[in-house]
C-alpha positions as CSV (number, residue, x, y, z in Angstrom):
1,M,129.5,125.9,117.0
2,V,130.3,128.9,114.9
3,A,128.8,131.2,117.5
4,L,130.9,129.6,120.2
5,A,134.0,130.0,118.0
6,I,133.3,133.6,117.3
7,S,132.8,134.4,121.0
8,G,136.1,132.8,121.9
9,S,134.6,130.1,124.1
10,S,136.6,127.7,126.1
11,L,136.8,123.9,125.7
12,W,134.3,123.5,128.6
13,H,131.7,125.6,126.7
14,Y,132.0,123.3,123.7
15,I,131.7,120.3,126.0
16,G,128.6,121.7,127.7
17,F,127.0,122.5,124.3
18,A,127.9,119.0,123.0
19,I,126.2,117.4,126.0
20,L,123.1,119.5,125.6
21,L,123.0,118.8,121.9
22,A,123.3,115.0,122.6
23,I,120.4,115.3,125.1
24,L,118.3,117.1,122.5
25,I,119.0,114.4,120.0
26,A,118.1,111.7,122.6
27,V,114.8,113.5,123.5
28,E,114.0,113.8,119.8
29,A,114.6,110.1,119.3
30,L,112.3,109.3,122.2
31,N,109.7,111.7,120.7
32,T,109.8,109.8,117.4
33,A,109.6,106.4,119.2
34,L,106.6,107.6,121.1
35,E,104.9,108.9,118.0
36,V,105.4,105.5,116.2
37,M,104.0,103.6,119.2
38,V,101.0,105.9,119.5
39,D,100.3,105.7,115.8
40,H,100.4,101.9,116.1
41,L,98.2,101.7,119.2
42,S,95.7,104.4,118.1
43,P,95.5,104.5,114.3
44,D,92.5,106.7,114.4
45,W,92.4,110.2,116.0
46,S,92.1,110.1,119.8
47,Q,92.6,112.7,122.5
48,M,95.1,110.4,124.3
49,A,97.2,110.2,121.1
50,K,97.1,113.9,120.7
51,D,98.1,114.6,124.3
52,A,101.0,112.1,124.2
53,K,102.4,113.6,121.0
54,D,101.9,117.2,122.2
55,L,103.8,116.4,125.5
56,A,106.6,114.7,123.6
57,S,106.9,117.6,121.3
58,F,106.9,120.0,124.2
59,A,109.9,118.1,125.7
60,V,111.8,118.6,122.4
61,G,110.8,122.3,122.4
62,L,112.1,122.7,125.9
63,M,115.4,121.1,125.0
64,I,115.7,123.5,122.0
65,L,115.1,126.4,124.4
66,A,117.7,125.1,126.8
67,N,120.3,124.8,124.0
68,L,119.5,128.4,122.9
69,A,119.6,129.7,126.4
70,Y,123.0,128.1,127.0
71,L,124.4,129.5,123.8
72,G,123.0,132.9,124.6
73,A,124.5,132.8,128.1
74,V,127.9,131.7,126.8
75,I,128.0,134.4,124.1
76,A,126.8,137.1,126.5
77,G,129.7,136.1,128.8
78,F,127.6,134.8,131.8
79,F,129.7,131.7,131.9
């Protein structure tokens, strides 16, 4: 938010970032729920559990990159 304020962003930039941030938080919540379920269903190590957790973490990572790309594009003046 500080970066948006410093760059003189419009209200729509703040709204776009807030939406992306809300999606990031939702994906992280789904990631946590998936990890809890996998731990319950497969208490010992298994390849299925590892793959499920890795893919869920990958989704969170992509959302972080999307947030950073949006901020970078707004600060650089592409929007």
